[in-house]
Each structure stands twice: as structure tokens, then as C-alpha cells.
Backbone as a chain_set.jsonl record, in Angstrom:
{"seq": "MPLSKEHKAETRERILEKASALFRRDGIDGVSVPALMKEAGLTHGGFYAHFGSKDELVAEIIERALGETSNYLDAAARQSDTPVAAIVDTYVAASHRDHPEIGCAVAALGAEAARGAPVVRAALARGVRRAAERLGKTMGLDGADEDEALALYSSLIGAIVLARACGDDPELSNRIIDICRKRLKAN", "coords": {"N": [[94.515, 107.348, 85.69], [95.165, 103.986, 85.224], [94.147, 101.219, 87.264], [96.18, 98.881, 89.058], [96.804, 95.44, 88.142], [96.914, 93.827, 90.359], [95.482, 95.31, 92.286], [92.972, 95.297, 91.074], [92.426, 92.551, 91.138], [92.33, 92.146, 93.919], [90.112, 93.725, 94.56], [88.106, 92.407, 93.143], [88.123, 89.979, 94.499], [87.223, 90.847, 96.992], [84.6, 91.563, 96.35], [83.601, 89.036, 95.597], [83.836, 87.596, 98.052], [82.147, 89.077, 99.783], [79.712, 88.922, 98.387], [79.295, 86.161, 98.365], [78.752, 85.526, 101.09], [76.514, 87.211, 101.547], [74.621, 86.365, 99.581], [74.212, 83.695, 100.367], [73.148, 84.112, 102.873], [70.913, 85.887, 102.482], [69.739, 85.133, 100.108], [69.717, 84.844, 96.514], [68.016, 86.527, 95.014], [67.497, 88.299, 97.008], [69.523, 90.086, 97.241], [70.679, 92.909, 95.8], [72.664, 94.223, 93.085], [73.57, 96.936, 93.511], [73.269, 97.064, 96.363], [75.012, 95.031, 97.18], [77.485, 96.031, 96.261], [77.683, 98.334, 97.777], [77.9, 97.21, 100.343], [80.379, 96.071, 99.995], [81.893, 98.279, 99.945], [82.198, 99.703, 97.606], [81.503, 101.276, 94.398], [78.425, 101.072, 92.553], [78.66, 101.02, 89.729], [81.215, 99.989, 89.405], [81.007, 97.267, 89.555], [80.668, 96.048, 87.048], [83.129, 96.09, 85.919], [84.273, 93.852, 86.746], [82.53, 91.676, 86.518], [80.322, 90.291, 84.115], [77.632, 90.072, 84.527], [75.101, 89.726, 87.088], [74.336, 87.076, 87.204], [76.648, 85.742, 86.253], [78.369, 86.267, 88.382], [77.011, 84.902, 90.467], [77.189, 82.265, 89.518], [79.971, 81.839, 89.639], [80.377, 82.111, 92.386], [78.894, 79.967, 93.403], [80.251, 77.668, 92.386], [82.768, 78.063, 93.532], [82.143, 78.139, 96.29], [81.165, 75.539, 96.67], [83.482, 74.076, 96.296], [84.925, 74.995, 98.515], [83.334, 73.979, 100.6], [83.654, 71.232, 100.126], [86.414, 71.01, 100.66], [86.414, 71.598, 103.397], [84.848, 69.492, 104.434], [86.414, 67.324, 103.615], [88.677, 67.759, 105.206], [87.599, 67.328, 107.77], [86.947, 64.622, 107.526], [89.48, 63.452, 107.155], [90.562, 63.702, 109.672], [89.479, 61.756, 111.208], [88.676, 58.423, 112.326], [86.452, 57.35, 111.307], [85.434, 58.354, 108.55], [83.03, 58.958, 107.043], [81.089, 59.269, 109.03], [82.19, 61.475, 110.311], [81.92, 63.409, 108.331], [79.12, 63.53, 108.145], [78.484, 64.398, 110.775], [79.742, 66.879, 110.755], [78.485, 68.282, 108.664], [75.643, 67.996, 109.011], [74.61, 69.744, 111.234], [73.747, 71.868, 113.987], [75.095, 74.314, 113.985], [75.689, 74.65, 111.268], [73.12, 74.756, 110.207], [72.273, 77.132, 111.422], [73.887, 79.127, 110.41], [73.838, 80.035, 107.507], [75.271, 81.783, 105.907], [77.922, 81.09, 105.948], [77.908, 78.504, 105.256], [77.154, 75.559, 103.28], [76.724, 76.191, 99.872], [74.833, 74.958, 98.212], [72.829, 74.043, 99.934], [71.953, 76.495, 100.848], [71.341, 77.979, 98.527], [70.365, 76.343, 96.533], [67.636, 75.856, 95.649], [66.915, 78.357, 94.59], [68.916, 78.647, 92.658], [68.244, 76.597, 90.947], [66.15, 77.673, 89.577], [67.408, 79.604, 88.234], [69.481, 81.361, 85.818], [70.817, 79.753, 82.843], [73.679, 79.677, 83.036], [74.075, 79.716, 85.769], [72.759, 77.371, 86.632], [74.308, 75.493, 85.274], [76.789, 75.867, 86.527], [76.129, 75.048, 89.096], [75.54, 72.328, 88.644], [78.063, 71.391, 87.747], [79.577, 71.866, 90.067], [78.246, 70.244, 91.96], [78.675, 67.726, 90.851], [81.498, 67.537, 91.07], [81.735, 67.724, 93.867], [80.358, 65.413, 94.699], [82.0, 63.464, 93.561], [84.357, 63.854, 95.046], [83.389, 63.282, 97.586], [82.722, 60.603, 97.203], [85.294, 59.488, 96.891], [86.28, 59.938, 99.45], [84.584, 58.282, 100.817], [85.591, 55.912, 100.039], [84.811, 54.778, 97.679], [84.865, 53.48, 94.338], [85.124, 55.125, 91.154], [82.998, 54.162, 89.639], [80.839, 53.794, 91.264], [79.275, 56.077, 91.908], [76.718, 56.656, 92.676], [76.148, 56.088, 95.403], [77.562, 58.101, 96.738], [76.286, 60.369, 95.679], [73.728, 59.961, 96.731], [74.207, 60.16, 99.512], [75.195, 62.792, 99.62], [72.968, 64.246, 98.693], [71.178, 63.653, 100.735], [72.42, 64.82, 102.956], [72.272, 67.543, 102.271], [69.484, 67.851, 102.054], [68.708, 67.407, 104.728], [69.719, 69.677, 106.067], [68.428, 71.757, 104.676], [65.718, 71.22, 105.287], [65.772, 71.358, 108.109], [66.424, 74.064, 108.421], [64.192, 75.227, 107.209], [62.241, 74.606, 109.024], [62.806, 76.179, 111.146], [61.329, 77.92, 112.788], [60.151, 76.281, 114.539], [61.818, 75.164, 116.889], [62.154, 72.712, 118.291], [61.344, 70.731, 116.464], [63.125, 71.298, 114.35], [65.636, 70.756, 115.548], [65.216, 68.083, 116.081], [65.052, 67.007, 113.493], [67.714, 67.346, 112.684], [69.03, 65.684, 114.579], [67.86, 63.116, 114.08], [68.472, 62.703, 111.352], [71.283, 62.739, 111.412], [71.807, 60.408, 112.913], [70.617, 58.4, 111.305], [71.915, 58.695, 108.814], [74.541, 58.108, 109.472], [74.258, 55.485, 110.139], [73.948, 54.143, 107.804]], "CA": [[95.547, 106.334, 85.799], [94.546, 102.669, 85.405], [94.489, 100.487, 88.477], [97.054, 97.732, 88.819], [96.147, 94.134, 88.084], [96.826, 93.348, 91.734], [94.366, 96.013, 92.92], [91.736, 94.799, 90.463], [92.216, 91.201, 91.666], [91.918, 92.291, 95.319], [88.748, 94.253, 94.552], [87.248, 91.309, 92.682], [88.053, 89.032, 95.611], [86.367, 91.459, 98.019], [83.224, 91.427, 95.859], [83.247, 87.608, 95.694], [83.668, 87.214, 99.455], [80.948, 89.725, 100.322], [78.549, 88.362, 97.695], [79.108, 84.78, 98.806], [78.073, 85.542, 102.387], [75.199, 87.85, 101.425], [73.711, 85.506, 98.824], [73.856, 82.531, 101.179], [72.31, 84.555, 103.99], [69.684, 86.586, 102.08], [69.233, 84.609, 98.851], [70.194, 85.521, 95.302], [67.1, 87.624, 94.708], [67.457, 89.21, 98.147], [70.699, 90.962, 97.218], [70.84, 93.628, 94.537], [74.048, 94.61, 92.78], [73.933, 98.148, 94.262], [73.418, 96.758, 97.788], [76.244, 94.261, 97.305], [78.641, 96.901, 96.087], [77.729, 99.206, 98.953], [78.448, 96.381, 101.421], [81.801, 95.852, 99.706], [82.568, 99.582, 99.994], [82.515, 100.067, 96.228], [80.39, 101.883, 93.669], [77.611, 100.162, 91.746], [79.228, 100.922, 88.38], [82.441, 99.207, 89.424], [80.69, 95.836, 89.463], [80.776, 95.556, 85.676], [84.544, 95.963, 85.564], [84.694, 92.546, 87.239], [81.575, 90.629, 86.143], [79.437, 90.677, 83.025], [76.253, 90.097, 85.016], [74.899, 89.125, 88.404], [74.324, 85.621, 87.008], [78.043, 85.277, 86.19], [78.866, 86.309, 89.757], [76.378, 83.81, 91.201], [77.782, 81.012, 89.04], [81.316, 81.709, 90.195], [80.26, 81.911, 93.828], [78.416, 78.606, 93.664], [81.349, 76.7, 92.172], [83.803, 78.325, 94.526], [81.65, 77.743, 97.61], [81.101, 74.083, 96.723], [84.86, 73.627, 96.511], [85.27, 75.284, 99.91], [82.623, 73.008, 101.436], [84.338, 69.942, 99.953], [87.676, 71.081, 101.409], [86.072, 71.557, 104.816], [84.414, 68.132, 104.754], [87.59, 66.447, 103.47], [89.512, 67.943, 106.394], [86.926, 66.637, 108.878], [87.066, 63.181, 107.282], [90.879, 63.039, 107.362], [90.888, 63.736, 111.104], [88.637, 60.787, 111.9], [88.761, 57.011, 111.962], [85.186, 57.062, 110.622], [85.302, 59.553, 107.723], [81.652, 59.293, 106.664], [80.442, 59.789, 110.237], [82.726, 62.821, 110.538], [81.281, 64.288, 107.342], [77.726, 63.71, 108.568], [78.464, 65.229, 111.978], [80.17, 68.231, 110.398], [77.512, 68.917, 107.769], [74.304, 68.017, 109.61], [74.88, 70.313, 112.549], [73.003, 73.09, 114.303], [75.884, 75.477, 113.561], [75.511, 74.788, 109.823], [71.744, 75.22, 110.036], [72.103, 78.489, 111.934], [74.789, 80.089, 109.75], [73.91, 79.782, 106.062], [76.228, 82.684, 105.249], [79.237, 80.441, 105.864], [77.679, 77.086, 105.016], [77.103, 75.012, 101.927], [75.976, 77.003, 98.908], [73.696, 74.218, 97.676], [71.776, 74.08, 100.946], [71.459, 77.867, 100.953], [70.929, 78.59, 97.259], [70.004, 75.34, 95.534], [66.301, 76.054, 95.061], [66.965, 79.558, 93.745], [69.784, 78.373, 91.517], [67.511, 75.721, 90.024], [65.292, 78.539, 88.765], [68.271, 80.654, 87.725], [69.938, 81.378, 84.434], [71.577, 78.549, 82.47], [75.055, 79.717, 83.536], [74.006, 79.379, 87.192], [72.425, 75.947, 86.737], [75.478, 74.725, 84.82], [77.795, 75.949, 87.591], [75.653, 74.194, 90.178], [75.717, 70.926, 88.229], [79.509, 71.085, 87.783], [79.999, 71.84, 91.468], [77.679, 69.062, 92.615], [79.388, 66.566, 90.308], [82.822, 67.493, 91.704], [81.562, 67.454, 95.3], [79.994, 64.0, 94.838], [83.208, 62.679, 93.263], [85.252, 63.952, 96.207], [82.747, 62.545, 98.668], [82.886, 59.193, 96.87], [86.669, 59.094, 97.221], [86.363, 59.909, 100.912], [83.831, 57.098, 101.247], [86.307, 54.734, 99.577], [84.131, 54.209, 96.511], [85.531, 53.707, 93.06], [84.378, 56.034, 90.305], [81.82, 53.535, 89.045], [79.75, 53.736, 92.235], [78.997, 57.453, 92.312], [75.353, 56.749, 93.191], [76.157, 56.135, 96.87], [78.009, 59.437, 97.13], [75.203, 61.306, 95.355], [72.642, 59.747, 97.686], [74.605, 60.749, 100.785], [75.275, 64.244, 99.436], [71.59, 64.744, 98.626], [70.587, 63.516, 102.064], [73.024, 65.846, 103.806], [71.679, 68.831, 101.886], [68.073, 67.832, 102.425], [68.583, 67.533, 106.184], [69.941, 71.077, 106.451], [67.357, 72.577, 104.099], [64.5, 70.998, 106.056], [65.98, 71.897, 109.458], [66.314, 75.524, 108.314], [62.81, 75.574, 106.876], [61.432, 74.411, 110.237], [63.484, 76.943, 112.194], [60.389, 78.543, 113.725], [59.804, 75.227, 115.494], [63.155, 74.674, 117.257], [62.139, 71.302, 118.683], [61.302, 69.939, 115.232], [64.368, 71.529, 113.625], [66.687, 69.984, 116.225], [64.892, 66.664, 115.894], [65.465, 66.666, 112.127], [69.18, 67.209, 112.699], [69.403, 64.489, 115.35], [67.43, 61.898, 113.391], [69.242, 62.541, 110.106], [72.65, 62.357, 111.768], [71.822, 59.002, 113.309], [70.279, 57.52, 110.172], [72.941, 58.772, 107.775], [75.732, 57.403, 109.955], [73.94, 54.051, 110.228], [73.965, 53.535, 106.444]], "C": [[94.882, 104.977, 86.052], [95.031, 101.994, 86.686], [95.343, 99.266, 88.13], [96.23, 96.447, 88.766], [95.95, 93.579, 89.489], [95.647, 94.002, 92.462], [93.031, 95.503, 92.378], [91.412, 93.401, 91.002], [91.752, 91.256, 93.125], [90.475, 92.782, 95.414], [87.763, 93.171, 94.149], [87.057, 90.286, 93.797], [87.142, 89.562, 96.72], [84.902, 91.339, 97.624], [82.764, 89.979, 96.0], [82.979, 87.186, 97.138], [82.397, 87.803, 100.041], [79.696, 89.125, 99.688], [78.261, 86.946, 98.168], [78.339, 84.727, 100.124], [76.665, 86.115, 102.277], [74.202, 86.963, 100.692], [73.27, 84.306, 99.659], [72.942, 82.925, 102.341], [70.936, 85.053, 103.534], [69.052, 86.05, 100.805], [69.725, 85.454, 97.673], [69.32, 86.729, 94.994], [67.026, 88.652, 95.822], [68.611, 90.188, 98.192], [70.805, 91.611, 95.847], [72.314, 93.963, 94.318], [74.413, 95.904, 93.517], [74.14, 97.883, 95.763], [74.706, 95.975, 98.051], [77.463, 95.176, 97.245], [78.785, 97.875, 97.252], [78.336, 98.461, 100.131], [79.951, 96.152, 101.249], [82.599, 97.157, 99.734], [82.971, 100.096, 98.624], [81.294, 100.7, 95.56], [79.698, 100.84, 92.803], [78.225, 99.949, 90.365], [80.487, 100.079, 88.305], [82.219, 97.707, 89.285], [81.019, 95.295, 88.079], [82.209, 95.564, 85.137], [85.063, 94.572, 85.934], [83.816, 91.39, 86.762], [80.659, 91.156, 85.049], [77.989, 90.8, 83.458], [76.217, 89.517, 86.423], [74.902, 87.602, 88.289], [75.735, 85.049, 86.931], [78.668, 85.254, 87.578], [78.305, 85.137, 90.56], [76.994, 82.473, 90.793], [79.169, 80.807, 89.635], [81.278, 81.443, 91.696], [79.842, 80.479, 94.147], [79.541, 77.593, 93.486], [82.425, 76.844, 93.232], [83.367, 77.816, 95.905], [81.541, 76.227, 97.741], [82.491, 73.486, 96.924], [85.302, 73.849, 97.952], [84.601, 74.286, 100.853], [83.287, 71.64, 101.332], [85.653, 69.922, 100.714], [87.434, 70.924, 102.905], [85.672, 70.14, 105.239], [85.558, 67.131, 104.626], [88.485, 66.536, 104.703], [88.904, 67.231, 107.599], [87.096, 65.128, 108.738], [88.479, 62.682, 107.562], [91.249, 62.958, 108.835], [90.13, 62.681, 111.903], [88.917, 59.365, 111.425], [87.51, 56.569, 111.207], [84.844, 58.273, 109.748], [83.87, 59.932, 107.368], [80.908, 59.864, 107.86], [80.924, 61.213, 110.53], [82.099, 63.824, 109.573], [79.84, 64.564, 107.753], [77.661, 64.639, 109.772], [78.837, 66.68, 111.684], [79.098, 68.966, 109.608], [76.145, 69.064, 108.427], [74.463, 68.449, 111.06], [74.079, 71.592, 112.743], [73.776, 74.329, 113.849], [75.761, 75.713, 112.058], [74.109, 75.311, 109.524], [71.619, 76.715, 110.357], [72.948, 79.542, 111.237], [74.913, 79.811, 108.258], [74.947, 80.645, 105.348], [77.627, 82.099, 105.144], [79.118, 78.959, 105.551], [77.656, 76.73, 103.549], [76.207, 75.855, 101.023], [74.761, 76.27, 98.352], [72.545, 74.249, 98.668], [71.158, 75.464, 101.043], [70.813, 78.373, 99.673], [70.385, 77.622, 96.227], [68.663, 75.571, 94.868], [66.266, 77.281, 94.156], [67.795, 79.308, 92.493], [69.083, 77.51, 90.48], [66.585, 76.515, 89.11], [66.101, 79.653, 88.091], [68.61, 80.494, 86.256], [70.733, 80.106, 84.124], [73.007, 78.539, 83.006], [75.096, 79.339, 85.018], [73.716, 77.893, 87.372], [73.604, 75.073, 86.308], [76.572, 74.726, 85.884], [77.413, 75.057, 88.76], [75.879, 72.723, 89.843], [77.193, 70.524, 88.255], [79.992, 70.944, 89.227], [79.495, 70.62, 92.21], [78.398, 67.804, 92.141], [80.762, 66.415, 90.973], [82.714, 67.139, 93.181], [81.225, 65.984, 95.526], [81.197, 63.103, 94.545], [84.156, 62.674, 94.458], [84.687, 63.172, 97.382], [82.885, 61.043, 98.44], [84.281, 58.688, 97.199], [86.842, 58.991, 98.73], [85.667, 58.677, 101.469], [84.521, 55.806, 100.823], [85.641, 54.044, 98.396], [84.984, 54.401, 95.269], [84.608, 54.583, 92.21], [83.093, 55.474, 89.737], [80.612, 53.562, 89.979], [79.431, 55.126, 92.798], [77.608, 57.599, 92.93], [75.312, 56.848, 94.715], [76.567, 57.517, 97.366], [76.93, 60.484, 96.835], [74.044, 61.172, 96.337], [72.979, 60.37, 99.039], [74.609, 62.272, 100.682], [73.876, 64.863, 99.415], [70.921, 64.694, 99.998], [71.137, 64.552, 103.038], [72.363, 67.199, 103.544], [70.225, 68.905, 102.324], [67.859, 68.011, 103.92], [68.731, 68.99, 106.62], [68.838, 71.971, 105.912], [66.083, 72.437, 104.937], [64.627, 71.555, 107.478], [65.89, 73.422, 109.453], [64.871, 75.951, 108.066], [61.893, 75.464, 108.087], [62.009, 75.192, 111.419], [62.567, 77.632, 113.181], [59.861, 77.547, 114.749], [61.124, 74.572, 115.911], [63.196, 73.198, 117.638], [62.166, 70.407, 117.442], [62.612, 70.085, 114.456], [65.519, 70.728, 114.235], [66.463, 68.49, 116.057], [65.308, 66.189, 114.508], [66.973, 66.446, 112.076], [69.579, 65.923, 113.409], [69.067, 63.193, 114.612], [68.275, 61.657, 112.141], [70.685, 62.158, 110.393], [72.721, 60.873, 112.09], [71.603, 58.087, 112.11], [71.366, 57.534, 109.104], [74.224, 58.059, 108.208], [75.502, 55.901, 110.023], [74.03, 53.364, 108.868], [75.324, 53.149, 106.019]], "O": [[94.113, 104.839, 87.004], [96.168, 102.18, 87.122], [95.231, 98.701, 87.042], [95.113, 96.383, 89.278], [94.939, 92.937, 89.775], [94.901, 93.326, 93.171], [92.08, 95.302, 93.134], [90.253, 93.103, 91.291], [90.873, 90.491, 93.521], [89.708, 92.309, 96.253], [86.7, 93.038, 94.754], [85.951, 89.788, 94.006], [86.378, 88.802, 97.315], [84.054, 91.045, 98.466], [81.656, 89.725, 96.472], [81.999, 86.492, 97.411], [81.648, 87.105, 100.724], [78.722, 88.851, 100.388], [77.101, 86.577, 98.351], [77.381, 83.966, 100.254], [75.725, 85.566, 102.85], [73.06, 86.821, 101.13], [72.094, 83.943, 99.659], [72.067, 82.155, 102.74], [69.915, 84.691, 104.12], [67.948, 86.46, 100.447], [70.096, 86.617, 97.83], [69.826, 87.823, 94.744], [66.544, 89.764, 95.606], [68.675, 91.032, 99.086], [71.001, 90.923, 94.845], [73.105, 93.98, 95.261], [75.492, 95.964, 94.107], [75.075, 98.413, 96.364], [75.405, 96.231, 99.032], [78.358, 95.094, 98.086], [79.901, 98.197, 97.66], [79.184, 99.001, 100.842], [80.694, 96.053, 102.225], [83.819, 97.152, 99.569], [83.951, 100.827, 98.485], [80.189, 100.658, 96.1], [80.306, 99.857, 92.379], [78.301, 98.817, 89.888], [80.794, 99.513, 87.256], [83.138, 96.965, 88.937], [81.585, 94.209, 87.95], [82.462, 95.097, 84.027], [86.14, 94.162, 85.501], [84.289, 90.263, 86.617], [80.271, 92.324, 85.058], [77.207, 91.531, 82.849], [77.177, 88.9, 86.883], [75.411, 86.914, 89.174], [75.996, 83.982, 87.486], [79.409, 84.33, 87.914], [79.053, 84.453, 91.26], [77.287, 81.641, 91.651], [79.497, 79.709, 90.084], [82.058, 80.642, 92.212], [80.382, 79.859, 95.063], [79.754, 76.747, 94.355], [82.928, 75.852, 93.76], [84.133, 77.145, 96.598], [81.8, 75.684, 98.815], [82.65, 72.5, 97.644], [85.971, 73.0, 98.542], [85.229, 73.802, 101.795], [83.464, 70.961, 102.343], [85.979, 68.92, 101.351], [88.161, 70.206, 103.591], [86.11, 69.652, 106.28], [85.667, 66.201, 105.425], [88.991, 65.524, 105.188], [89.625, 66.597, 108.369], [87.36, 64.437, 109.722], [88.657, 61.61, 108.142], [92.161, 62.217, 109.203], [90.139, 62.706, 113.134], [89.333, 59.136, 110.289], [87.515, 55.531, 110.545], [84.055, 59.126, 110.154], [83.528, 61.115, 107.389], [80.173, 60.842, 107.722], [80.136, 62.058, 110.953], [81.786, 64.951, 109.955], [79.391, 65.709, 107.711], [76.861, 65.575, 109.786], [78.3, 67.6, 112.301], [78.834, 70.142, 109.859], [75.556, 70.145, 108.399], [74.452, 67.631, 111.98], [73.774, 72.303, 111.786], [73.172, 75.292, 113.378], [75.732, 76.862, 111.617], [73.933, 76.2, 108.691], [70.943, 77.459, 109.647], [72.743, 80.737, 111.453], [75.974, 79.398, 107.791], [75.445, 80.264, 104.289], [78.432, 82.56, 104.335], [80.113, 78.236, 105.576], [78.084, 77.504, 102.692], [75.076, 76.184, 101.379], [73.752, 76.906, 98.049], [71.398, 74.462, 98.275], [69.96, 75.59, 101.295], [69.836, 79.121, 99.729], [69.98, 78.044, 95.144], [68.56, 75.491, 93.644], [65.662, 77.252, 93.084], [67.413, 79.715, 91.396], [69.3, 77.671, 89.278], [66.274, 76.08, 88.001], [65.532, 80.538, 87.452], [68.097, 79.617, 85.561], [71.257, 79.459, 85.03], [73.5, 77.481, 83.397], [76.053, 78.709, 85.468], [74.363, 77.229, 88.182], [73.864, 74.034, 86.914], [77.211, 73.7, 86.117], [78.265, 74.39, 89.348], [76.359, 71.962, 90.683], [77.534, 69.441, 88.731], [80.726, 70.013, 89.558], [80.227, 70.023, 93.0], [78.697, 66.918, 92.941], [81.146, 65.321, 91.386], [83.506, 66.348, 93.693], [81.753, 65.369, 96.452], [81.388, 62.088, 95.216], [84.691, 61.632, 94.836], [85.422, 62.483, 98.09], [83.138, 60.294, 99.383], [84.438, 57.586, 97.725], [87.478, 58.061, 99.227], [86.103, 58.1, 102.465], [84.086, 54.719, 101.204], [85.881, 52.864, 98.143], [85.735, 55.371, 95.164], [83.432, 54.748, 92.537], [82.187, 56.231, 89.389], [79.481, 53.374, 89.531], [79.332, 55.312, 94.011], [77.351, 58.573, 93.638], [74.519, 57.617, 95.26], [75.978, 58.039, 98.312], [76.69, 61.378, 97.646], [73.446, 62.174, 96.73], [72.137, 61.031, 99.646], [74.084, 62.959, 101.558], [73.638, 65.888, 100.053], [70.18, 65.605, 100.365], [70.393, 65.097, 103.853], [71.953, 67.899, 104.469], [69.79, 69.904, 102.896], [66.924, 68.697, 104.333], [67.959, 69.477, 107.446], [68.361, 72.857, 106.621], [65.443, 73.438, 105.26], [63.685, 72.158, 107.991], [65.338, 74.011, 110.382], [64.393, 76.925, 108.649], [60.878, 76.156, 108.164], [61.714, 74.878, 112.572], [62.979, 77.907, 114.308], [59.201, 77.931, 115.714], [61.508, 73.544, 115.354], [64.171, 72.509, 117.338], [62.926, 69.441, 117.384], [63.148, 69.095, 113.958], [66.288, 70.095, 113.511], [67.415, 67.724, 115.908], [65.854, 65.096, 114.361], [67.447, 65.472, 111.49], [70.386, 65.154, 112.888], [69.893, 62.284, 114.532], [68.736, 60.541, 111.902], [71.253, 61.328, 109.682], [73.596, 60.165, 111.593], [72.329, 57.109, 111.928], [71.699, 56.487, 108.549], [74.913, 57.47, 107.375], [76.458, 55.126, 109.971], [74.171, 52.144, 108.792], [75.503, 52.632, 104.916]]}, "num_chains": 1, "name": "protein.A"}
């Protein structure tokens, strides 16, 4: 008996949610399809009823996660009189550094995605473009001045990537966060 469309959609969503957290925590290459499906409580063969390949899954996760991050940052900005400072404080934070599984997909997966399949790189580029556009609107920029938003977005990501990379030296990692927060808010 075939499964209902609703059940298939729920199963697909479960795979996406589990994969999103696992990939951000362990890296794309650090998570196999069988391990992912086991974590989701499903069989390995069931993966291909939902996705044509692991690369297609990664591409969807990246675009989706970038949208979620933009929503989160937009909400922080709306609740503040200084929207850019709120975005910086929200993004460049020890909690973001310490929890890649729920943080920005670019900070967690950007380097791997850059070496990934064309479908993954294209998804990353689309997601970054949309995120920068949204950030530009939050910053009060018109569409013609996307460079400022791209510069801020790149700086936010770089701060978290570097702070995570220096995690074995907590003093340096915390210093990176503190310095970047101050400098990015000063611009």
C-alpha cells in the first residue's frame, strides 16, 4: 500500500531537519547517507524516495538554512533601535560559535560547499545573494549598494569561522568575537 503524500512530506521534513543539524555539526563529508537515515529512524534505501543524491539534499539544506538565518537576524533587527548592531550581536556571539548545528549554514559549511558539486555551489550562491539583499534592506540600503551588505555579511561569517577554528584557544576565540563585534558595530 503506497504511503500518503502527507506521510511522505513528513518523512522528507524529518530527513531535512536531521541532516541540517548533522551536516552543520559534523560537516558534509562527516555524515554518510546511511548514518543520516539511521539518525532519522529510517532505512538507507528510503533516502532515494526523497532525494536524487546527497548533493541535492545538501543544496536544499543550504538554501533553507540561509533563509532561516535571515529570518532570525531580521527578527533581532526589528526588535532594536540599532538594527545593524543587533544583527552583529546576534550573529557574532559565543552561542553561535559553540552551536554550529543550529547556526548559519555558510559559517558551518561554506568551505566544504565551495568544493562541492555544482548544484551545491549554485544553492550557496543563491542563498548568499538573497541573504545579502535582505541584510541590505535591514541596513536601509537601496538595491544599488549591495556591496556594503555583502561586506558586512562576509565579515560576520569570517568572525564566526575564525572563532570556531581557534576554539582550542578559548582566550583567542573569545577575543576574536569581542573585537569583531566592536569593529563591525563601529562601521
